[in-house]
DSSP file (Angstrom, degrees, kcal/mol; ACC not computed):
  #  RESIDUE AA STRUCTURE BP1 BP2  ACC     N-H-->O    O-->H-N    N-H-->O    O-->H-N    TCO  KAPPA ALPHA  PHI   PSI    X-CA   Y-CA   Z-CA
    1    1 A M              0   0    0      0, 0.0     3,-0.0     0, 0.0     0, 0.0   0.000 360.0 360.0 360.0 136.9   14.9  -12.2   11.7
    2    2 A T        -     0   0    0      1,-0.1     5,-0.1     2,-0.1     2,-0.0  -0.538 360.0-114.5 -75.6 127.9   17.3   -9.4   10.8
    3    3 A P    >   -     0   0    0      0, 0.0     3,-2.5     0, 0.0     4,-0.3  -0.355  22.3-119.7 -61.5 144.0   16.7   -6.3   13.0
    4    4 A L  G >  S+     0   0    0      1,-0.3     3,-1.4     2,-0.2    11,-0.1   0.759 110.6  67.5 -58.8 -28.6   15.4   -3.3   11.0
    5    5 A T  G 3  S+     0   0    0      1,-0.3    -1,-0.3     7,-0.0     7,-0.1   0.662  95.5  57.0 -66.0 -16.9   18.5   -1.3   12.0
    6    6 A E  G <  S+     0   0    0     -3,-2.5    -1,-0.3     2,-0.0    -2,-0.2   0.528  86.9  99.9 -94.7  -4.8   20.6   -3.7    9.8
    7    7 A F  S <  S-     0   0    0     -3,-1.4    -3,-0.0    -4,-0.3     0, 0.0  -0.345  83.5-103.9 -75.0 158.8   18.6   -3.0    6.6
    8    8 A D     >  -     0   0    0      1,-0.1     4,-2.3    -2,-0.1     3,-0.3  -0.364  43.8 -95.3 -73.6 167.5   19.8   -0.6    4.0
    9    9 A P  H  > S+     0   0    0      0, 0.0     4,-2.3     0, 0.0     5,-0.2   0.853 123.9  52.8 -58.4 -36.1   18.1    2.8    4.0
   10   10 A V  H  > S+     0   0    0      1,-0.2     4,-2.3     2,-0.2     5,-0.2   0.931 109.9  47.5 -65.7 -40.5   15.6    1.8    1.2
   11   11 A E  H  > S+     0   0    0     -3,-0.3     4,-2.6     2,-0.2    -1,-0.2   0.887 110.1  53.3 -64.7 -40.0   14.5   -1.3    3.1
   12   12 A Q  H  X S+     0   0    0     -4,-2.3     4,-2.4     1,-0.2    -1,-0.2   0.917 110.9  46.6 -59.7 -43.4   14.1    0.8    6.3
   13   13 A E  H  X S+     0   0    0     -4,-2.3     4,-2.6     2,-0.2     5,-0.2   0.870 110.2  53.3 -71.7 -35.2   11.9    3.2    4.4
   14   14 A V  H  X S+     0   0    0     -4,-2.3     4,-2.6     2,-0.2     5,-0.2   0.960 111.9  44.9 -59.1 -49.6    9.9    0.4    2.9
   15   15 A H  H  X S+     0   0    0     -4,-2.6     4,-2.7     1,-0.2     5,-0.3   0.921 113.3  51.1 -60.1 -44.2    9.3   -1.1    6.3
   16   16 A R  H  X S+     0   0    0     -4,-2.4     4,-2.5    -5,-0.2    -1,-0.2   0.917 112.3  45.6 -61.4 -43.8    8.4    2.3    7.8
   17   17 A R  H  X S+     0   0    0     -4,-2.6     4,-2.7     2,-0.2    -1,-0.2   0.911 112.2  50.5 -67.1 -43.7    5.9    3.1    5.1
   18   18 A L  H  X S+     0   0    0     -4,-2.6     4,-2.3    -5,-0.2    -2,-0.2   0.945 114.2  45.4 -60.8 -47.8    4.3   -0.3    5.3
   19   19 A L  H  X S+     0   0    0     -4,-2.7     4,-2.5    -5,-0.2     5,-0.2   0.926 112.3  50.6 -59.5 -46.4    3.9    0.0    9.1
   20   20 A E  H  X S+     0   0    0     -4,-2.5     4,-2.3    -5,-0.3    -1,-0.2   0.918 110.2  49.8 -60.9 -44.1    2.6    3.5    8.8
   21   21 A G  H  X S+     0   0    0     -4,-2.7     4,-2.0     2,-0.2    -1,-0.2   0.907 111.4  49.0 -59.3 -44.4    0.1    2.4    6.3
   22   22 A A  H  X S+     0   0    0     -4,-2.3     4,-2.5     1,-0.2    -2,-0.2   0.875 110.5  51.0 -66.7 -37.0   -1.1   -0.4    8.5
   23   23 A L  H  X S+     0   0    0     -4,-2.5     4,-2.7     2,-0.2    -1,-0.2   0.905 108.5  51.4 -67.2 -40.1   -1.3    1.9   11.5
   24   24 A H  H  X S+     0   0    0     -4,-2.3     4,-1.1    -5,-0.2    -2,-0.2   0.921 111.1  47.8 -61.7 -42.1   -3.4    4.3    9.5
   25   25 A R  H >X S+     0   0    0     -4,-2.0     3,-0.8     2,-0.2     4,-0.6   0.938 112.4  49.8 -61.8 -48.2   -5.8    1.4    8.5
   26   26 A I  H >< S+     0   0    0     -4,-2.5     3,-1.3     1,-0.3    -2,-0.2   0.905 106.6  55.5 -56.2 -44.8   -6.0    0.2   12.2
   27   27 A R  H 3< S+     0   0    0     -4,-2.7    -1,-0.3     1,-0.3    -2,-0.2   0.768 100.7  60.3 -62.5 -24.7   -6.8    3.7   13.3
   28   28 A Q  H << S-     0   0    0     -4,-1.1     2,-0.3    -3,-0.8    -1,-0.3   0.636 119.1 -10.8 -79.3 -15.6   -9.8    3.8   10.9
   29   29 A G  S << S+     0   0    0     -3,-1.3     2,-0.2    -4,-0.6    -1,-0.1  -0.980  86.4  65.5-168.8 177.7  -11.6    0.9   12.5
   30   30 A G  S    S+     0   0    0     -2,-0.3     5,-0.0     4,-0.1    -4,-0.0  -0.580  88.3   2.4  95.9-159.6  -11.6   -2.0   14.8
   31   31 A H     >  -     0   0    0     -2,-0.2     4,-2.2     1,-0.1     3,-0.5  -0.374  66.1-126.0 -66.3 137.3  -11.3   -2.2   18.6
   32   32 A P  H  > S+     0   0    0      0, 0.0     4,-2.3     0, 0.0     5,-0.1   0.844 110.5  52.2 -54.3 -36.5  -11.1    1.2   20.3
   33   33 A L  H  > S+     0   0    0      2,-0.2     4,-2.2     1,-0.2     5,-0.1   0.881 107.4  52.2 -69.4 -36.1   -7.9    0.3   22.1
   34   34 A L  H  > S+     0   0    0     -3,-0.5     4,-2.5     2,-0.2    -1,-0.2   0.902 109.7  49.5 -64.1 -40.8   -6.3   -0.8   18.9
   35   35 A R  H  X S+     0   0    0     -4,-2.2     4,-2.5     1,-0.2    -2,-0.2   0.929 111.5  48.5 -64.4 -43.3   -7.2    2.6   17.4
   36   36 A D  H  X S+     0   0    0     -4,-2.3     4,-2.2    -5,-0.2    -1,-0.2   0.873 112.0  49.5 -63.6 -37.0   -5.8    4.4   20.4
   37   37 A M  H  X S+     0   0    0     -4,-2.2     4,-2.6     2,-0.2    -2,-0.2   0.930 111.8  48.7 -66.2 -44.6   -2.6    2.3   20.2
   38   38 A A  H  X S+     0   0    0     -4,-2.5     4,-2.6     1,-0.2    -2,-0.2   0.916 111.4  49.1 -63.6 -44.5   -2.3    3.0   16.5
   39   39 A E  H  X S+     0   0    0     -4,-2.5     4,-2.2     2,-0.2    -1,-0.2   0.918 111.7  49.7 -58.7 -44.7   -2.8    6.8   17.1
   40   40 A S  H  X>S+     0   0    0     -4,-2.2     5,-2.4     1,-0.2     6,-1.0   0.910 112.2  47.5 -61.4 -44.4   -0.1    6.7   19.9
   41   41 A L  H ><5S+     0   0    0     -4,-2.6     3,-0.5     1,-0.2    -1,-0.2   0.914 111.8  49.4 -65.3 -42.2    2.3    5.0   17.7
   42   42 A L  H 3<5S+     0   0    0     -4,-2.6    -2,-0.2     1,-0.2    -1,-0.2   0.859 113.2  47.5 -66.1 -37.1    1.7    7.4   14.7
   43   43 A K  H 3<5S-     0   0    0     -4,-2.2    -1,-0.2    -5,-0.2    -2,-0.2   0.584 113.7-119.4 -79.6 -11.9    2.2   10.4   17.1
   44   44 A G  T <<5S+     0   0    0     -4,-0.9    -3,-0.2    -3,-0.5    -4,-0.1   0.692  78.9 125.7  77.0  22.6    5.4    8.9   18.5
   45   45 A E  S   <S+     0   0    0     -5,-2.4     2,-0.3    -6,-0.2    -4,-0.2   0.608  77.1  24.4 -82.4 -13.5    3.9    8.8   22.0
   46   46 A M  S    S-     0   0    0     -6,-1.0     2,-0.3    -9,-0.1    -2,-0.2  -0.982  73.7-136.8-146.8 152.2    4.7    5.1   22.2
   47   47 A T     >  -     0   0    0     -2,-0.3     4,-2.5     1,-0.1     5,-0.2  -0.745  28.5-114.1-107.8 163.3    7.1    2.8   20.6
   48   48 A L  H  > S+     0   0    0     -2,-0.3     4,-2.4     1,-0.2     5,-0.2   0.871 118.9  56.4 -60.9 -35.6    6.4   -0.7   19.3
   49   49 A D  H  > S+     0   0    0      2,-0.2     4,-0.8     1,-0.2    -1,-0.2   0.911 108.0  46.9 -64.1 -41.3    8.7   -2.1   22.0
   50   50 A E  H >4 S+     0   0    0      1,-0.2     3,-0.8     2,-0.2     4,-0.3   0.925 111.6  52.4 -61.0 -45.6    6.6   -0.4   24.7
   51   51 A L  H >< S+     0   0    0     -4,-2.5     3,-1.5     1,-0.3    -2,-0.2   0.902 104.9  53.3 -61.8 -42.2    3.4   -1.7   23.1
   52   52 A T  H 3< S+     0   0    0     -4,-2.4    -1,-0.3     1,-0.3    -2,-0.2   0.708 111.2  48.2 -66.7 -19.8    4.6   -5.3   23.0
   53   53 A R  T << S+     0   0    0     -3,-0.8     2,-0.5    -4,-0.8    -1,-0.3   0.362  84.7 115.0-100.9   3.0    5.3   -5.1   26.7
   54   54 A S    <>  -     0   0    0     -3,-1.5     4,-1.7    -4,-0.3    -3,-0.0  -0.612  50.8-161.1 -80.9 125.4    2.0   -3.6   27.7
   55   55 A S  T  4 S+     0   0    0     -2,-0.5    -1,-0.2     1,-0.2    -4,-0.0   0.787  94.1  54.8 -73.4 -25.1   -0.2   -5.7   29.8
   56   56 A V  T  4 S+     0   0    0      1,-0.2     4,-0.4     2,-0.1    -1,-0.2   0.837 111.5  42.8 -70.9 -35.6   -3.2   -3.6   28.8
   57   57 A A  T  > S+     0   0    0     -6,-0.2     4,-3.1     1,-0.2     3,-0.5   0.776  95.5  81.8 -83.5 -27.3   -2.6   -4.1   25.1
   58   58 A A  H  X S+     0   0    0     -4,-1.7     4,-2.6     1,-0.2     5,-0.2   0.884  92.6  44.0 -50.6 -49.5   -1.8   -7.9   25.3
   59   59 A P  H  > S+     0   0    0      0, 0.0     4,-1.7     0, 0.0    -1,-0.2   0.859 116.3  48.0 -68.9 -30.7   -5.3   -9.2   25.4
   60   60 A V  H  > S+     0   0    0     -3,-0.5     4,-2.4    -4,-0.4    -2,-0.2   0.936 114.4  46.3 -68.9 -50.9   -6.4   -6.8   22.6
   61   61 A L  H  X S+     0   0    0     -4,-3.1     4,-2.7     1,-0.2     5,-0.2   0.883 111.8  51.0 -63.0 -39.5   -3.4   -7.7   20.4
   62   62 A Q  H  X S+     0   0    0     -4,-2.6     4,-2.1    -5,-0.3    -1,-0.2   0.878 110.7  48.2 -67.4 -38.4   -3.9  -11.4   21.1
   63   63 A A  H  X S+     0   0    0     -4,-1.7     4,-2.4    -5,-0.2    -2,-0.2   0.893 111.9  50.3 -65.6 -39.7   -7.6  -11.2   20.1
   64   64 A A  H  X S+     0   0    0     -4,-2.4     4,-2.4     2,-0.2    -2,-0.2   0.926 111.8  48.2 -67.4 -43.2   -6.7   -9.2   16.9
   65   65 A A  H  X S+     0   0    0     -4,-2.7     4,-2.3     2,-0.2    -2,-0.2   0.871 111.4  49.2 -64.1 -36.0   -4.1  -11.9   16.1
   66   66 A T  H  X S+     0   0    0     -4,-2.1     4,-2.5     2,-0.2    -2,-0.2   0.908 111.5  50.3 -69.8 -40.4   -6.5  -14.7   16.6
   67   67 A S  H  X S+     0   0    0     -4,-2.4     4,-2.4     2,-0.2    -2,-0.2   0.909 111.1  49.0 -58.3 -46.8   -9.1  -12.9   14.4
   68   68 A Y  H  X S+     0   0    0     -4,-2.4     4,-3.0     2,-0.2    -2,-0.2   0.923 110.8  49.6 -61.8 -45.3   -6.4  -12.4   11.7
   69   69 A L  H  X S+     0   0    0     -4,-2.3     4,-2.4     1,-0.2    -2,-0.2   0.909 110.1  50.9 -67.5 -36.8   -5.5  -16.1   11.8
   70   70 A D  H  X S+     0   0    0     -4,-2.5     4,-1.1     2,-0.2    -1,-0.2   0.922 112.2  46.8 -61.7 -42.5   -9.1  -17.2   11.6
   71   71 A W  H  X S+     0   0    0     -4,-2.4     4,-0.5     1,-0.2     3,-0.5   0.922 111.9  51.3 -63.1 -44.0   -9.6  -15.0    8.6
   72   72 A R  H >< S+     0   0    0     -4,-3.0     3,-1.1     1,-0.2    -2,-0.2   0.871 106.5  53.2 -60.0 -39.8   -6.4  -16.2    7.0
   73   73 A K  H 3< S+     0   0    0     -4,-2.4    -1,-0.2     1,-0.2    -2,-0.2   0.776 102.3  61.1 -66.1 -26.2   -7.4  -19.8    7.5
   74   74 A G  H 3< S+     0   0    0     -4,-1.1    -1,-0.2    -3,-0.5    -2,-0.2   0.619  84.2 101.7 -77.4 -12.1  -10.6  -19.0    5.7
   75   75 A L  S << S-     0   0    0     -3,-1.1     2,-0.1    -4,-0.5    -3,-0.0  -0.457  71.7-128.3 -73.3 144.6   -8.9  -18.0    2.5
   76   76 A T     >  -     0   0    0     -2,-0.1     4,-2.9     1,-0.1     5,-0.2  -0.370  30.6-104.8 -77.2 168.4   -8.7  -20.4   -0.4
   77   77 A Q  H  > S+     0   0    0      1,-0.2     4,-2.7     2,-0.2     5,-0.2   0.914 124.6  51.1 -60.7 -38.3   -5.3  -21.1   -1.9
   78   78 A E  H  > S+     0   0    0      2,-0.2     4,-2.2     1,-0.2    -1,-0.2   0.895 110.5  47.2 -64.8 -42.4   -6.2  -18.9   -4.8
   79   79 A E  H  > S+     0   0    0      2,-0.2     4,-2.3     1,-0.2    -2,-0.2   0.926 113.6  48.7 -67.7 -46.0   -7.2  -16.0   -2.5
   80   80 A H  H  X S+     0   0    0     -4,-2.9     4,-2.8     1,-0.2    -2,-0.2   0.934 111.4  49.5 -59.8 -44.7   -4.0  -16.4   -0.5
   81   81 A G  H  X S+     0   0    0     -4,-2.7     4,-2.2    -5,-0.2    -1,-0.2   0.877 110.9  50.0 -61.8 -38.5   -1.9  -16.5   -3.6
   82   82 A A  H  X S+     0   0    0     -4,-2.2     4,-2.1     2,-0.2    -1,-0.2   0.864 111.7  48.0 -67.1 -36.5   -3.6  -13.3   -4.9
   83   83 A L  H  X S+     0   0    0     -4,-2.3     4,-2.5     2,-0.2     5,-0.2   0.909 111.0  50.1 -66.7 -43.6   -3.1  -11.6   -1.5
   84   84 A V  H  X S+     0   0    0     -4,-2.8     4,-2.8     1,-0.2    -2,-0.2   0.932 113.1  48.2 -60.2 -45.2    0.6  -12.6   -1.5
   85   85 A A  H  X S+     0   0    0     -4,-2.2     4,-2.5    -5,-0.2    -2,-0.2   0.913 110.9  50.1 -61.1 -42.6    1.0  -11.3   -5.1
   86   86 A Q  H  X S+     0   0    0     -4,-2.1     4,-2.1     2,-0.2    -1,-0.2   0.919 113.7  44.0 -62.9 -46.6   -0.7   -8.1   -4.2
   87   87 A V  H  X S+     0   0    0     -4,-2.5     4,-2.4     2,-0.2    -1,-0.2   0.901 113.5  51.6 -65.9 -41.6    1.5   -7.4   -1.2
   88   88 A S  H  X S+     0   0    0     -4,-2.8     4,-2.6     1,-0.2    -2,-0.2   0.891 108.7  51.1 -62.6 -40.5    4.6   -8.4   -3.1
   89   89 A A  H  X S+     0   0    0     -4,-2.5     4,-2.4     2,-0.2    -1,-0.2   0.894 109.6  50.0 -64.2 -40.9    3.7   -6.0   -5.8
   90   90 A R  H  X S+     0   0    0     -4,-2.1     4,-2.5     2,-0.2    -2,-0.2   0.924 112.0  48.0 -61.5 -46.2    3.2   -3.2   -3.3
   91   91 A V  H  X S+     0   0    0     -4,-2.4     4,-2.5     1,-0.2    -2,-0.2   0.918 112.6  47.9 -65.4 -43.3    6.6   -3.9   -1.7
   92   92 A D  H  X S+     0   0    0     -4,-2.6     4,-2.5     2,-0.2    -1,-0.2   0.895 110.7  52.0 -65.0 -37.6    8.4   -4.0   -5.1
   93   93 A Q  H  X S+     0   0    0     -4,-2.4     4,-2.8     2,-0.2    -2,-0.2   0.928 110.8  48.2 -62.5 -47.0    6.6   -0.7   -6.1
   94   94 A L  H  X S+     0   0    0     -4,-2.5     4,-1.9     2,-0.2    -2,-0.2   0.931 112.1  49.4 -57.4 -48.5    7.9    0.9   -2.9
   95   95 A R  H  X S+     0   0    0     -4,-2.5     4,-0.7     1,-0.2    -1,-0.2   0.903 112.5  46.4 -60.0 -43.1   11.3   -0.4   -3.5
   96   96 A E  H >< S+     0   0    0     -4,-2.5     3,-0.7     1,-0.2    -1,-0.2   0.914 112.4  51.1 -65.8 -42.0   11.4    0.9   -7.1
   97   97 A D  H 3< S+     0   0    0     -4,-2.8    -1,-0.2     1,-0.2    -2,-0.2   0.810 116.7  40.8 -64.9 -30.2   10.0    4.3   -6.0
   98   98 A L  H 3< S+     0   0    0     -4,-1.9    -1,-0.2    -5,-0.2    -2,-0.2   0.428  80.7 129.2-101.8   1.5   12.6    4.7   -3.3
   99   99 A A    X<  -     0   0    0     -3,-0.7     3,-1.8    -4,-0.7     4,-0.3  -0.332  61.8-132.4 -58.6 135.6   15.6    3.3   -5.2
  100  100 A P  T 3  S+     0   0    0      0, 0.0     3,-0.4     0, 0.0     4,-0.2   0.799 106.5  47.8 -63.9 -27.1   18.5    5.8   -5.0
  101  101 A D  T 3> S+     0   0    0      1,-0.2     4,-1.7     2,-0.1     5,-0.1   0.187  79.7 105.1 -95.3  17.1   19.1    5.6   -8.8
  102  102 A K  H <> S+     0   0    0     -3,-1.8     4,-1.8     1,-0.2    -1,-0.2   0.910  78.4  52.3 -66.3 -41.3   15.4    6.1   -9.6
  103  103 A D  H  > S+     0   0    0     -3,-0.4     4,-0.6    -4,-0.3    -1,-0.2   0.855 108.8  50.5 -61.7 -35.9   16.1    9.7  -10.7
  104  104 A M  H >4 S+     0   0    0     -4,-0.2     3,-0.6     1,-0.2    -1,-0.2   0.879 107.9  54.1 -72.0 -35.3   18.9    8.6  -13.1
  105  105 A K  H 3< S+     0   0    0     -4,-1.7    -2,-0.2     1,-0.2    -1,-0.2   0.869 109.4  46.4 -64.4 -39.0   16.6    5.9  -14.6
  106  106 A S  H 3<        0   0    0     -4,-1.8    -1,-0.2     1,-0.2    -2,-0.2   0.582 360.0 360.0 -83.0  -8.2   13.9    8.4  -15.5
  107  107 A A    <<        0   0    0     -4,-0.6    -1,-0.2    -3,-0.6    -2,-0.2   0.471 360.0 360.0 -80.9 360.0   16.3   10.9  -17.0
């Protein structure tokens, strides 16, 4: 996987916005420790690297990952395809919104 630092500025911003959106959603519900972790990440009190090395966070993150995988396995092919299309459309829209020449296209 290409490190985020090697992406162009538009891709970096796309990743940042997607991560920030996910953290805001996590902060709204779920396990209290996940909410606290999301809040700490959003406030800059913790980095993702620090989070991945936390022995306190590991069991909660593992349980959340297992829950996600169980949910994912329960999707039909059609539901999965629709989800992929929705996420792809969101990423494409972010890229379009952030494109350096966007202002020139709308002029």
